[in-house]
C-alpha positions as CSV (number, residue, x, y, z in Angstrom):
1,X,-20.2,1.0,-16.7
2,X,-23.4,1.3,-14.8
3,X,-24.2,-1.6,-12.5
4,X,-27.7,-2.7,-11.7
5,X,-29.3,-5.1,-9.1
6,X,-29.3,-7.7,-11.9
7,X,-25.6,-7.1,-12.6
8,X,-24.1,-5.8,-9.3
9,X,-20.5,-4.8,-8.7
10,X,-18.8,-7.9,-7.3
11,X,-16.4,-7.0,-4.5
12,X,-13.8,-9.1,-2.8
13,X,-12.6,-7.9,0.6
14,X,-9.2,-8.5,2.1
15,X,-8.3,-7.5,5.6
16,X,-6.6,-9.4,8.5
17,X,-9.2,-8.4,11.0
18,X,-12.4,-10.3,10.9
19,X,-14.5,-7.5,12.4
20,X,-13.4,-5.2,9.7
21,X,-14.2,-7.8,7.0
22,X,-17.6,-8.4,8.3
23,X,-18.3,-4.7,8.8
24,X,-17.3,-3.9,5.2
25,X,-19.4,-6.8,3.9
26,X,-22.5,-5.5,5.8
27,X,-21.9,-2.0,4.7
28,X,-21.3,-2.7,1.0
29,X,-24.2,-5.1,0.7
30,X,-26.5,-2.5,2.1
31,X,-26.2,-1.0,-1.4
32,X,-28.5,-2.5,-4.0
33,X,-25.8,-2.4,-6.7
34,X,-23.0,-4.1,-4.8
35,X,-22.4,-7.7,-3.7
36,X,-19.4,-9.2,-1.7
37,X,-18.5,-12.4,-3.5
38,X,-15.7,-13.3,-1.1
39,X,-13.4,-12.3,1.7
40,X,-9.8,-13.2,2.8
41,X,-7.7,-12.6,5.9
42,X,-4.4,-12.4,4.0
43,X,-3.0,-11.6,0.6
44,X,-2.1,-15.3,-0.1
45,X,-5.6,-16.4,0.9
46,X,-7.0,-13.8,-1.5
47,X,-4.9,-15.0,-4.4
48,X,-6.0,-18.6,-3.8
49,X,-9.7,-17.8,-3.5
50,X,-9.6,-15.5,-6.5
51,X,-8.6,-18.4,-8.7
52,X,-12.2,-19.6,-8.5
53,X,-14.2,-16.6,-7.2
54,X,-15.3,-13.9,-9.6
55,X,-14.8,-10.2,-8.6
56,X,-14.8,-6.9,-10.3
57,X,-13.1,-4.9,-7.5
58,X,-10.7,-6.0,-4.8
59,X,-10.9,-3.8,-1.6
60,X,-7.8,-4.5,0.4
61,X,-6.1,-3.4,3.5
62,X,-2.6,-2.1,2.9
63,X,-0.7,-3.3,6.0
64,X,-1.1,-7.1,6.5
65,X,1.3,-9.8,7.8
66,X,3.0,-12.1,5.3
67,X,2.0,-10.1,2.2
68,X,1.3,-6.4,2.1
69,X,-1.6,-4.9,0.1
70,X,0.7,-3.5,-2.6
71,X,2.4,-6.9,-3.0
72,X,-1.1,-8.5,-3.3
73,X,-2.0,-6.0,-6.0
74,X,1.2,-6.6,-7.9
75,X,0.5,-10.3,-8.0
76,X,-3.2,-9.7,-8.9
77,X,-2.1,-7.5,-11.8
78,X,-0.2,-10.6,-13.2
79,X,-2.8,-13.2,-12.4
80,X,-6.1,-11.3,-12.8
81,X,-5.6,-8.1,-14.7
82,X,-9.4,-7.8,-15.2
83,X,-9.8,-7.0,-11.5
84,X,-9.6,-3.4,-10.4
85,X,-8.3,-2.5,-7.0
86,X,-9.0,0.0,-4.1
87,X,-7.0,0.3,-0.9
88,X,-8.5,0.8,2.5
89,X,-6.2,1.5,5.3
90,X,-5.4,3.4,8.6
91,X,-2.0,4.5,7.2
92,X,-1.2,6.9,4.5
93,X,2.5,7.7,4.3
94,X,3.5,9.0,0.9
95,X,5.7,5.9,0.3
96,X,2.8,3.6,1.0
97,X,0.6,5.6,-1.3
98,X,3.3,5.5,-4.0
99,X,3.7,1.7,-3.8
100,X,0.0,1.0,-3.8
101,X,-0.6,3.2,-6.8
102,X,2.4,1.8,-8.6
103,X,1.0,-1.7,-7.9
104,X,-2.3,-0.7,-9.6
105,X,-4.6,0.7,-6.9
106,X,-7.1,3.2,-8.4
107,X,-8.6,4.4,-5.1
108,X,-7.2,5.1,-1.6
109,X,-9.7,5.4,1.3
110,X,-8.9,5.7,5.0
111,X,-10.6,3.3,7.3
112,X,-12.0,6.3,9.2
113,X,-13.8,7.5,6.1
114,X,-17.6,7.6,6.1
115,X,-19.5,4.8,4.4
116,X,-20.4,7.1,1.5
117,X,-16.7,7.5,0.6
118,X,-16.0,3.8,0.6
119,X,-19.0,3.0,-1.6
120,X,-18.2,5.9,-3.9
121,X,-14.6,4.6,-4.3
122,X,-15.8,1.1,-5.2
123,X,-18.2,2.5,-7.8
124,X,-15.5,4.8,-9.2
125,X,-13.0,2.0,-9.5
126,X,-15.6,-0.2,-11.2
127,X,-16.1,2.6,-13.7
128,X,-12.4,2.7,-14.4
129,X,-12.0,6.0,-12.5
130,X,-9.6,7.1,-9.8
131,X,-10.8,8.1,-6.3
132,X,-7.9,9.7,-4.5
133,X,-8.5,12.3,-1.7
134,X,-6.8,15.6,-2.3
135,X,-4.3,15.3,0.6
136,X,-3.2,11.9,-0.6
137,X,-2.9,13.1,-4.2
138,X,-0.6,15.8,-2.9
139,X,1.5,13.3,-1.0
140,X,1.8,11.2,-4.2
141,X,2.8,14.2,-6.2
142,X,5.5,15.1,-3.7
143,X,6.7,11.5,-3.7
144,X,7.0,11.5,-7.5
145,X,9.1,14.6,-7.3
146,X,11.8,13.0,-5.1
147,X,14.9,11.3,-6.3
148,X,14.5,7.5,-6.1
149,X,16.5,5.8,-3.4
150,X,18.4,2.7,-4.8
151,X,17.8,-0.7,-3.3
152,X,21.2,-0.6,-1.6
153,X,20.4,2.9,-0.1
154,X,17.1,1.6,1.2
155,X,18.9,-1.3,2.8
156,X,21.5,0.9,4.5
157,X,18.7,3.3,5.6
158,X,17.0,0.4,7.2
159,X,20.0,-0.1,9.6
160,X,20.7,3.6,10.0
161,X,17.2,4.1,11.4
162,X,18.0,1.4,13.9
163,X,21.0,3.4,15.2
164,X,23.7,1.2,13.6
165,X,27.1,2.8,12.9
166,X,28.8,2.8,9.5
167,X,31.2,0.1,10.6
168,X,28.4,-2.2,11.9
169,X,26.5,-1.8,8.6
170,X,29.6,-2.5,6.6
171,X,30.2,-5.7,8.5
172,X,26.6,-6.7,8.2
173,X,26.5,-6.1,4.4
174,X,30.1,-7.2,3.7
175,X,31.0,-3.9,2.1
176,X,33.6,-1.3,3.0
177,X,32.9,1.4,5.6
178,X,33.7,4.0,3.0
179,X,31.0,2.6,0.7
180,X,28.5,2.8,3.5
181,X,29.5,6.4,4.2
182,X,28.9,7.4,0.6
183,X,25.5,5.7,0.5
184,X,24.5,7.5,3.8
185,X,25.5,10.8,2.3
186,X,23.5,10.1,-0.8
187,X,20.5,9.2,1.4
188,X,20.8,12.5,3.2
189,X,20.8,14.4,0.0
190,X,17.8,12.6,-1.5
191,X,15.8,13.0,1.7
192,X,16.8,16.6,2.2
193,X,18.1,15.8,5.7
194,X,20.9,17.4,7.6
195,X,22.0,14.3,9.6
196,X,21.3,10.6,10.2
197,X,18.7,11.3,12.9
198,X,16.6,13.6,10.7
199,X,17.0,11.1,7.7
200,X,15.8,8.3,9.9
201,X,12.7,10.3,11.1
202,X,11.9,11.3,7.5
203,X,12.3,7.7,6.3
204,X,10.0,6.4,9.0
205,X,7.4,9.1,8.4
206,X,7.4,8.5,4.6
207,X,7.1,4.7,5.0
208,X,10.6,4.0,3.5
209,X,11.5,2.3,6.8
210,X,9.3,0.4,9.2
211,X,10.8,-0.4,12.6
212,X,8.5,-3.4,13.0
213,X,10.1,-5.2,10.0
214,X,12.6,-7.1,12.2
């Protein structure tokens, strides 16, 4: 679908930093075929505004308070399946890429990318095409090749990464210490790690665990 100045690509920007929002608006509207129809500082604000504001493409940050970018995209897919999505972020762990793409993102652009890449990603998404840098595509392929951690394993990994012992985790989750041990062993195998320390490092690097969640 080729846009024109009479029928521009309508973009809605979501980022929790005002300077980023305004910078993106200025940058995008310097293109004759793009107009920013709205902006929001959070996922919840975006969902509320998009009930009345028309948009073809949502360009959203990935890490935001209260509601992450992938959570926003999941909700948008239910409420506004007509809107296509691109992610703009400083972070690019393979788990975050996986969650964003699973939620419906068609493009993934780092905030350090030049203006041309951001604009190209918006246009590609509007044309129902994907725009994923090669190194991020490789991360996604590696993530898809791993065994999926269960919800319980992720929960236990959350506490392992914080240095909790099996007994402490068992008491916290009201399960047996032996059950915790078995889950930890499974986590090590799925992450290809030799011990708890290495598993914790891998989990943090891949975005499975965030130490700032507490």
